[in-house]
DSSP file (Angstrom, degrees, kcal/mol; ACC not computed):
  #  RESIDUE AA STRUCTURE BP1 BP2  ACC     N-H-->O    O-->H-N    N-H-->O    O-->H-N    TCO  KAPPA ALPHA  PHI   PSI    X-CA   Y-CA   Z-CA
    1    1 A M              0   0    0      0, 0.0     6,-0.0     0, 0.0     5,-0.0   0.000 360.0 360.0 360.0 135.2    0.0    0.0    0.0
    2    2 A G    >   -     0   0    0      1,-0.1     3,-1.5     4,-0.1     0, 0.0  -0.081 360.0 -94.7 -74.7 174.8    1.4    3.4   -1.0
    3    3 A L  T 3  S+     0   0    0      1,-0.3    27,-0.1     3,-0.0    -1,-0.1   0.829 124.6  39.3 -59.2 -35.6    2.1    6.3    1.3
    4    4 A L  T 3  S+     0   0    0     25,-0.1     2,-0.4    26,-0.1    -1,-0.3   0.174  95.9 103.3-103.3  17.6   -1.2    8.0    0.6
    5    5 A Q    <   -     0   0    0     -3,-1.5     2,-0.3    28,-0.1    25,-0.1  -0.858  44.9-175.3-106.9 135.5   -3.3    4.8    0.6
    6    6 A A        -     0   0    0     24,-0.5     2,-0.1    -2,-0.4    -4,-0.1  -0.909  24.0-122.3-119.2 152.5   -5.5    3.7    3.5
    7    7 A S     >  -     0   0    0     -2,-0.3     4,-2.0     1,-0.1     5,-0.1  -0.356  28.6-107.3 -83.5 169.2   -7.4    0.5    3.6
    8    8 A C  H  > S+     0   0    0      2,-0.2     4,-2.7     1,-0.2     5,-0.2   0.876 122.4  53.3 -65.1 -37.3  -11.2    0.2    4.1
    9    9 A A  H  > S+     0   0    0      2,-0.2     4,-1.9     1,-0.2    -1,-0.2   0.933 110.0  46.2 -65.0 -45.9  -10.6   -1.0    7.7
   10   10 A A  H  > S+     0   0    0      1,-0.2     4,-0.8     2,-0.2    -1,-0.2   0.884 114.5  48.9 -63.9 -38.4   -8.4    2.0    8.4
   11   11 A T  H >X S+     0   0    0     -4,-2.0     3,-0.6     1,-0.2     4,-0.6   0.895 107.4  53.8 -69.3 -41.3  -10.9    4.3    6.9
   12   12 A A  H >< S+     0   0    0     -4,-2.7     3,-0.8     1,-0.2     4,-0.4   0.890 107.4  52.1 -61.5 -38.5  -13.8    2.8    8.8
   13   13 A E  H 3< S+     0   0    0     -4,-1.9     4,-0.3     1,-0.2    -1,-0.2   0.730 112.7  46.3 -69.2 -19.7  -11.9    3.4   12.0
   14   14 A A  H <X S+     0   0    0     -4,-0.8     4,-2.4    -3,-0.6    -1,-0.2   0.448  82.1  95.9-101.6  -1.7  -11.4    7.1   11.1
   15   15 A L  H <X S+     0   0    0     -3,-0.8     4,-2.4    -4,-0.6     5,-0.2   0.893  85.2  49.3 -61.6 -40.1  -14.9    8.0    9.9
   16   16 A S  H  > S+     0   0    0     -4,-0.4     4,-1.9     1,-0.2    -1,-0.2   0.934 112.4  48.3 -62.7 -45.2  -16.0    9.4   13.2
   17   17 A D  H  4>S+     0   0    0     -4,-0.3     5,-3.2     1,-0.2     6,-0.6   0.859 110.2  53.6 -63.2 -33.6  -12.8   11.6   13.4
   18   18 A R  H ><5S+     0   0    0     -4,-2.4     3,-1.4     3,-0.2    -2,-0.2   0.935 108.9  48.0 -64.8 -46.1  -13.5   12.7    9.8
   19   19 A L  H 3<5S+     0   0    0     -4,-2.4    -2,-0.2     1,-0.3    -1,-0.2   0.845 113.1  47.6 -62.3 -34.7  -17.0   13.8   10.7
   20   20 A D  T 3<5S-     0   0    0     -4,-1.9    -1,-0.3    -5,-0.2    -2,-0.2   0.341 111.9-121.1 -89.5   5.9  -15.7   15.7   13.7
   21   21 A D  T < 5S+     0   0    0     -3,-1.4    -3,-0.2    -5,-0.1    -2,-0.1   0.898  74.0 129.3  55.6  44.2  -12.9   17.3   11.6
   22   22 A E      < +     0   0    0     -5,-3.2     2,-0.3    -6,-0.1    -4,-0.2   0.393  31.7 108.4-108.6   1.6  -10.2   15.8   13.9
   23   23 A L        -     0   0    0     -6,-0.6     2,-0.3    -5,-0.1    -9,-0.0  -0.610  47.1-178.7 -81.3 141.6   -8.0   14.2   11.2
   24   24 A R    >>  -     0   0    0     -2,-0.3     4,-1.2     4,-0.0     3,-0.8  -0.934  36.9 -16.8-136.9 158.0   -4.6   15.9   10.7
   25   25 A G  H 3> S-     0   0    0     -2,-0.3     4,-1.8     1,-0.2     3,-0.2  -0.100 119.6  -5.7  58.8-140.1   -1.6   15.5    8.5
   26   26 A L  H 3> S+     0   0    0      1,-0.2     4,-2.8     2,-0.2    -1,-0.2   0.835 132.2  57.2 -60.8 -39.0   -0.8   12.4    6.6
   27   27 A R  H <> S+     0   0    0     -3,-0.8     4,-2.4     2,-0.2    -1,-0.2   0.915 106.2  50.8 -61.1 -43.1   -3.7   10.4    8.1
   28   28 A R  H  X S+     0   0    0     -4,-1.2     4,-2.6     1,-0.2    -2,-0.2   0.932 111.8  47.4 -59.3 -48.1   -6.1   13.1    6.9
   29   29 A L  H  X S+     0   0    0     -4,-1.8     4,-2.5     2,-0.2    -2,-0.2   0.900 111.2  50.9 -60.6 -44.8   -4.7   12.8    3.4
   30   30 A R  H  X S+     0   0    0     -4,-2.8     4,-2.4     2,-0.2   -24,-0.5   0.927 113.1  44.8 -61.2 -45.6   -4.8    9.0    3.4
   31   31 A I  H  X S+     0   0    0     -4,-2.4     4,-2.9     2,-0.2    -2,-0.2   0.925 114.0  49.1 -67.2 -44.6   -8.5    8.9    4.5
   32   32 A A  H  X S+     0   0    0     -4,-2.6     4,-1.8    -5,-0.2    -1,-0.2   0.899 112.3  49.7 -61.0 -40.8   -9.5   11.7    1.9
   33   33 A S  H  X S+     0   0    0     -4,-2.5     4,-0.9    -5,-0.2    -2,-0.2   0.921 112.2  46.8 -65.7 -42.7   -7.6    9.8   -0.8
   34   34 A H  H >X S+     0   0    0     -4,-2.4     4,-2.1     1,-0.2     3,-0.9   0.930 110.6  51.4 -66.2 -43.6   -9.3    6.6    0.0
   35   35 A L  H 3< S+     0   0    0     -4,-2.9    -1,-0.2     1,-0.3     7,-0.2   0.856 105.1  58.2 -60.6 -33.2  -12.8    8.2    0.2
   36   36 A A  H 3< S+     0   0    0     -4,-1.8    -1,-0.3    -5,-0.2    -2,-0.2   0.775 117.0  33.2 -65.9 -26.2  -12.2    9.7   -3.2
   37   37 A R  H << S+     0   0    0     -3,-0.9     2,-0.7    -4,-0.9    -2,-0.2   0.679 108.1  69.7-102.7 -21.7  -11.7    6.2   -4.6
   38   38 A C     X  -     0   0    0     -4,-2.1     4,-2.0     1,-0.2     5,-0.2  -0.852  48.4-175.3-114.4 106.7  -14.0    4.0   -2.6
   39   39 A G  H  > S+     0   0    0     -2,-0.7     4,-2.4     1,-0.2     5,-0.2   0.870  87.0  58.0 -62.5 -38.8  -17.8    4.3   -3.0
   40   40 A R  H  > S+     0   0    0      1,-0.2     4,-1.9     2,-0.2    -1,-0.2   0.918 109.3  43.7 -63.1 -45.0  -18.4    1.8   -0.2
   41   41 A C  H  > S+     0   0    0      2,-0.2     4,-2.3     1,-0.2    -1,-0.2   0.850 111.5  54.1 -69.8 -34.1  -16.5    3.9    2.3
   42   42 A R  H  X S+     0   0    0     -4,-2.0     4,-2.3     2,-0.2    -2,-0.2   0.888 109.2  48.5 -63.0 -39.9  -18.1    7.1    1.1
   43   43 A E  H  X S+     0   0    0     -4,-2.4     4,-2.7     2,-0.2    -2,-0.2   0.877 109.4  52.7 -68.6 -37.2  -21.5    5.5    1.6
   44   44 A A  H  X S+     0   0    0     -4,-1.9     4,-2.3     2,-0.2    -2,-0.2   0.909 110.8  47.6 -62.6 -42.1  -20.5    4.4    5.1
   45   45 A L  H  X S+     0   0    0     -4,-2.3     4,-2.4     2,-0.2    -2,-0.2   0.909 112.5  49.4 -63.4 -43.0  -19.4    8.0    5.9
   46   46 A S  H  X S+     0   0    0     -4,-2.3     4,-2.2     2,-0.2    -2,-0.2   0.897 112.0  48.5 -62.7 -42.0  -22.7    9.3    4.5
   47   47 A S  H  X S+     0   0    0     -4,-2.7     4,-2.2     2,-0.2    -2,-0.2   0.907 110.8  49.8 -65.2 -42.1  -24.7    6.9    6.5
   48   48 A L  H  X S+     0   0    0     -4,-2.3     4,-2.6     2,-0.2    -2,-0.2   0.902 109.9  51.4 -60.1 -44.6  -22.8    7.8    9.7
   49   49 A A  H  X S+     0   0    0     -4,-2.4     4,-2.4     1,-0.2    -2,-0.2   0.909 109.9  49.8 -62.9 -42.2  -23.4   11.5    9.1
   50   50 A R  H  X S+     0   0    0     -4,-2.2     4,-2.5     2,-0.2    -1,-0.2   0.912 110.6  50.3 -60.1 -43.5  -27.2   10.8    8.6
   51   51 A L  H  X S+     0   0    0     -4,-2.2     4,-3.0     2,-0.2     5,-0.2   0.937 110.0  49.3 -61.5 -48.1  -27.2    8.8   11.9
   52   52 A V  H  X S+     0   0    0     -4,-2.6     4,-1.9     1,-0.2    -1,-0.2   0.923 112.9  47.4 -61.9 -44.0  -25.5   11.6   13.8
   53   53 A R  H  X S+     0   0    0     -4,-2.4     4,-0.7     2,-0.2    -1,-0.2   0.907 112.8  49.2 -63.0 -38.8  -27.9   14.2   12.4
   54   54 A T  H >X S+     0   0    0     -4,-2.5     3,-1.2     1,-0.2     4,-0.6   0.936 111.0  49.0 -64.0 -48.3  -30.9   12.0   13.3
   55   55 A L  H >X S+     0   0    0     -4,-3.0     3,-0.9     1,-0.3     4,-0.6   0.838 104.8  60.0 -62.8 -31.8  -29.6   11.4   16.8
   56   56 A G  H 3< S+     0   0    0     -4,-1.9    -1,-0.3    -5,-0.2    -2,-0.2   0.725 100.0  57.1 -66.5 -21.3  -29.1   15.1   17.2
   57   57 A T  H << S+     0   0    0     -3,-1.2    -1,-0.2    -4,-0.7    -2,-0.2   0.650  89.3  73.9 -84.7 -15.9  -32.8   15.7   16.6
   58   58 A I  H << S-     0   0    0     -3,-0.9    -1,-0.2    -4,-0.6    -2,-0.2   0.876  84.9-161.3 -67.7 -36.9  -33.9   13.5   19.4
   59   59 A G     <  -     0   0    0     -4,-0.6     2,-0.5    -3,-0.2    -1,-0.1  -0.262  37.4 -31.4  85.4-175.7  -33.0   15.9   22.2
   60   60 A D        -     0   0    0     -2,-0.1     2,-0.4     1,-0.0     0, 0.0  -0.669  58.9-136.4 -82.2 126.6  -32.4   15.2   25.8
   61   61 A A        -     0   0    0     -2,-0.5     8,-0.1     3,-0.0    -2,-0.1  -0.695  15.1-151.1 -84.1 128.9  -34.5   12.5   27.3
   62   62 A E        -     0   0    0     -2,-0.4    10,-0.0     1,-0.1    -1,-0.0  -0.837  29.1-100.7 -98.3 138.1  -35.9   13.3   30.7
   63   63 A P        -     0   0    0      0, 0.0     2,-0.5     0, 0.0     5,-0.1  -0.285  36.6-145.5 -57.5 136.6  -36.5   10.5   33.1
   64   64 A V    >   -     0   0    0     -3,-0.0     3,-2.7     1,-0.0     7,-0.1  -0.903  22.5-107.1-107.7 132.4  -40.2    9.5   33.2
   65   65 A E  T 3  S+     0   0    0     -2,-0.5     3,-0.1     1,-0.3    -1,-0.0  -0.348 107.0   8.8 -58.5 128.9  -41.8    8.3   36.4
   66   66 A G  T 3  S+     0   0    0      1,-0.3    -1,-0.3    -2,-0.1     2,-0.2   0.430 123.1  77.7  80.6  -1.1  -42.3    4.6   36.2
   67   67 A G  S <  S-     0   0    0     -3,-2.7    -1,-0.3     3,-0.0     2,-0.3  -0.545  71.8-122.0-124.0-168.9  -40.3    4.4   32.9
   68   68 A S     >  -     0   0    0     -2,-0.2     4,-2.1    -3,-0.1     5,-0.1  -0.836  31.7-104.0-130.3 169.5  -36.7    4.3   31.8
   69   69 A V  H  > S+     0   0    0     -2,-0.3     4,-2.4     1,-0.2     5,-0.2   0.865 123.0  56.3 -61.8 -36.6  -34.6    6.5   29.5
   70   70 A V  H  > S+     0   0    0      2,-0.2     4,-2.6     1,-0.2     5,-0.2   0.936 106.9  48.8 -63.1 -47.2  -34.8    3.6   26.9
   71   71 A D  H  > S+     0   0    0      1,-0.2     4,-2.4     2,-0.2    -2,-0.2   0.892 111.5  50.2 -56.1 -41.2  -38.7    3.8   27.1
   72   72 A E  H  X S+     0   0    0     -4,-2.1     4,-2.3     2,-0.2    -2,-0.2   0.921 111.7  46.5 -67.1 -42.9  -38.6    7.5   26.7
   73   73 A V  H  X S+     0   0    0     -4,-2.4     4,-2.4     2,-0.2    -2,-0.2   0.920 113.5  48.6 -65.0 -44.1  -36.2    7.3   23.6
   74   74 A L  H  X S+     0   0    0     -4,-2.6     4,-2.0     1,-0.2    -1,-0.2   0.908 110.4  52.3 -64.2 -40.0  -38.3    4.6   22.0
   75   75 A G  H  X>S+     0   0    0     -4,-2.4     5,-3.1    -5,-0.2     4,-0.5   0.921 109.7  48.8 -58.8 -45.4  -41.5    6.6   22.7
   76   76 A R  H ><5S+     0   0    0     -4,-2.3     3,-0.8     1,-0.2    -2,-0.2   0.891 110.1  51.1 -62.7 -41.9  -39.9    9.6   21.0
   77   77 A I  H 3<5S+     0   0    0     -4,-2.4    -1,-0.2     1,-0.2    -2,-0.2   0.865 109.7  49.6 -62.3 -36.4  -38.9    7.6   18.0
   78   78 A R  H 3<5S-     0   0    0     -4,-2.0    -1,-0.2     8,-0.2    -2,-0.2   0.518 126.6 -99.5 -84.7  -4.5  -42.3    6.2   17.6
   79   79 A G  T <<5S+     0   0    0     -3,-0.8    -3,-0.2    -4,-0.5     2,-0.2   0.597  94.8  53.8 101.5  11.9  -43.8    9.7   17.8
   80   80 A G  S   <S-     0   0    0     -5,-3.1    -1,-0.3     6,-0.2     2,-0.3  -0.493  82.6 -92.3-141.7-145.5  -45.0   10.0   21.4
   81   81 A S    > > -     0   0    0     -2,-0.2     5,-1.4    -3,-0.1     3,-1.0  -0.964  28.1-111.5-140.3 162.2  -43.6    9.5   24.8
   82   82 A A  G > 5S+     0   0    0     -2,-0.3     3,-1.1     1,-0.3     5,-0.1   0.835 117.8  59.8 -62.7 -31.0  -43.3    6.7   27.3
   83   83 A A  G 3 5S+     0   0    0      1,-0.2    -1,-0.3     2,-0.1   -11,-0.0   0.799 100.1  56.8 -66.6 -28.3  -45.8    8.5   29.5
   84   84 A D  G < 5S-     0   0    0     -3,-1.0    -1,-0.2     2,-0.1    -2,-0.2   0.568 116.2-115.5 -78.0  -8.6  -48.3    8.4   26.7
   85   85 A G  T < 5 +     0   0    0     -3,-1.1     2,-1.6    -4,-0.5    -3,-0.2   0.642  68.5 142.8  82.4  15.8  -48.0    4.6   26.6
   86   86 A N      <       0   0    0     -5,-1.4    -6,-0.2     1,-0.2    -8,-0.2  -0.558 360.0 360.0 -86.4  72.7  -46.6    4.6   23.1
   87   87 A R              0   0    0     -2,-1.6    -1,-0.2    -5,-0.1    -5,-0.1   0.407 360.0 360.0-105.7 360.0  -44.2    1.7   23.6
């Protein structure tokens, strides 16, 4: 593998850092070069970015009396809240 080449595995490990703009130097160039050539890794990056955006829209879950944070999150995903009985 050449100096500016990264594998799919190395790129997958760096996707979060790429989204957070935390890659620097040669590592940044290697990942950018790989993403320019590899559609599968570009799709993984796009999918991760969509997931992060979606999770950002959920907001802070407040504890619900008689429920759990998991119940609250599932209720919000389903369009209600755990207190509404939308489980």
